[in-house]
C-alpha positions as CSV (number, residue, x, y, z in Angstrom):
1,M,197.8,-17.9,86.4
2,G,198.6,-16.0,89.2
3,R,196.2,-14.2,91.6
4,K,197.1,-10.7,90.6
5,K,196.4,-11.7,86.9
6,I,192.9,-13.3,87.7
7,E,191.9,-10.3,89.7
8,K,193.1,-7.9,86.9
9,E,191.1,-9.9,84.3
10,A,187.9,-9.9,86.7
11,E,188.0,-6.1,86.6
12,G,186.9,-6.2,83.0
13,L,183.8,-8.4,83.7
14,F,180.3,-7.5,84.5
15,T,180.1,-6.9,88.2
16,P,177.1,-6.4,90.4
17,K,178.2,-2.7,90.7
18,K,178.6,-2.3,87.4
19,A,175.2,-3.6,86.8
20,R,173.5,-1.2,89.4
21,N,175.4,1.8,87.5
22,A,174.0,0.5,84.1
23,L,170.5,0.4,85.6
24,A,170.6,3.9,86.9
25,V,171.9,5.2,83.6
26,A,169.2,3.4,81.5
27,K,166.4,4.8,84.0
28,V,167.8,8.3,83.5
29,V,168.3,8.1,79.8
30,G,165.6,5.7,78.6
31,P,162.5,7.9,79.1
32,A,164.4,10.8,76.9
33,V,165.6,8.4,74.3
34,I,162.5,6.3,73.5
35,P,160.5,9.0,71.9
36,V,163.5,9.7,69.6
37,V,164.3,5.8,68.8
38,A,160.8,4.6,68.6
39,P,159.9,5.8,65.0
40,F,163.0,4.5,63.7
41,A,162.4,1.2,65.3
42,V,159.0,1.0,63.8
43,R,160.5,2.0,60.4
44,A,163.2,-0.7,60.7
45,A,160.7,-3.2,61.7
46,G,158.4,-2.6,58.9
47,A,161.4,-2.5,56.4
48,A,162.4,-6.1,57.8
49,R,158.9,-7.5,57.4
50,D,158.9,-6.1,53.7
51,A,162.2,-7.9,52.8
52,Y,160.9,-11.0,54.3
53,D,157.7,-10.9,52.5
54,R,159.6,-10.2,49.2
55,H,161.9,-13.3,50.1
56,Q,158.9,-15.6,50.7
57,A,157.2,-14.7,47.6
58,R,160.5,-15.1,45.6
59,K,160.8,-18.7,47.1
60,L,157.0,-19.4,46.1
61,G,157.4,-17.6,42.8
62,I,154.6,-15.5,43.1
63,D,153.9,-11.7,43.6
64,V,154.3,-10.3,47.0
65,D,150.4,-9.2,46.8
66,R,149.3,-12.9,46.2
67,L,151.3,-14.2,49.2
68,G,148.5,-14.3,51.6
69,E,146.7,-16.6,49.4
70,F,149.5,-19.3,49.8
71,T,150.1,-20.2,53.4
72,G,150.8,-23.3,55.7
73,R,153.2,-26.2,55.0
74,G,151.7,-26.9,51.5
75,A,152.1,-23.1,50.2
76,R,154.6,-23.9,47.8
77,L,152.6,-26.7,46.2
78,H,149.5,-24.5,46.2
79,A,151.5,-21.8,44.5
80,R,152.8,-24.4,41.9
81,I,149.1,-25.7,41.3
82,A,147.7,-22.2,40.7
83,G,150.8,-21.6,38.3
84,V,149.9,-24.7,36.3
85,G,146.1,-23.8,36.4
86,E,147.1,-20.4,35.0
87,G,149.1,-22.0,32.2
88,L,146.0,-24.2,31.5
89,D,144.2,-21.2,31.0
90,D,146.5,-19.8,28.8
91,L,146.5,-23.2,26.8
92,R,142.8,-23.0,26.4
93,T,142.6,-19.3,25.1
94,S,145.7,-19.9,22.8
95,P,144.9,-19.5,19.1
96,H,146.7,-22.4,18.4
97,A,145.0,-24.7,21.0
98,S,143.3,-27.7,19.3
99,A,140.3,-29.7,20.6
100,E,142.8,-32.2,22.1
101,D,144.5,-29.1,23.9
102,T,141.2,-28.1,25.3
103,K,140.4,-31.8,26.6
104,F,143.7,-32.0,28.1
105,A,143.3,-28.7,29.9
106,D,139.8,-29.7,31.2
107,R,141.1,-33.0,32.5
108,A,144.3,-31.3,34.1
109,A,142.0,-28.9,35.7
110,G,140.2,-31.8,37.6
111,T,143.6,-33.1,38.6
112,L,144.7,-30.1,40.2
113,H,141.4,-29.5,41.9
114,Q,142.2,-33.1,43.5
115,L,145.8,-32.1,43.9
116,A,144.9,-28.9,45.9
117,A,142.4,-31.1,47.9
118,S,145.2,-33.4,48.9
119,V,147.4,-30.8,50.2
120,R,144.9,-29.1,52.1
121,A,143.9,-32.6,53.9
122,A,147.7,-33.2,54.2
123,E,148.1,-30.1,56.5
124,R,146.4,-32.1,59.3
125,M,148.5,-35.2,58.8
126,P,151.4,-36.3,61.0
127,T,154.7,-35.2,59.5
128,S,155.7,-38.3,57.9
129,R,152.4,-38.7,56.0
130,R,152.4,-35.1,55.1
131,K,155.8,-35.1,53.5
132,A,154.8,-38.3,51.6
133,A,151.6,-36.7,50.3
134,H,153.5,-33.6,49.3
135,R,156.1,-35.8,47.4
136,A,153.3,-37.5,45.6
137,V,151.5,-34.3,44.8
138,G,155.0,-32.7,43.6
139,S,155.7,-35.6,41.4
140,E,152.2,-35.3,39.9
141,L,152.7,-31.8,39.4
142,D,155.9,-32.5,37.5
143,H,154.2,-34.6,35.3
144,L,151.3,-32.2,34.6
145,E,153.7,-29.3,33.9
146,G,155.9,-31.3,31.4
147,Q,152.9,-32.0,29.4
148,L,151.5,-28.5,29.7
149,L,155.1,-27.2,28.6
150,H,154.8,-29.7,25.4
151,R,151.6,-28.7,24.7
152,L,152.6,-24.9,24.9
153,G,155.5,-25.7,22.5
154,I,158.1,-24.7,25.2
């Protein structure tokens, strides 16, 4: 490249003089613009937070209102445990539930209690142990969910 071509391309770059000019314009325009822009920025931040909360709730399979109940790295498992617990309550109150179904629901509720305690304990474990604990809890939940769906006739 020739020297003139390099100088011509450098003119479009951000130079110290252009930086000073931009700061001077920002000092003059900034105080006048902030009161106008601030409400829009606050509204945009609120909308972004609402969209993020809806996304998180959808990922967990819960309502947005219940999002605060399920936090931490085991949030997804806690949400699944709560869902299975609600399914067990439905099984107990079902008009077609037998005595065997009620016994299953009682045993499974105890298991769910232990699984929830395991997930809470895993929060403080090192990553590899926590992941192993979460996998074990997940497979136990898969088994319980399968049995529950079978008993509900689904």
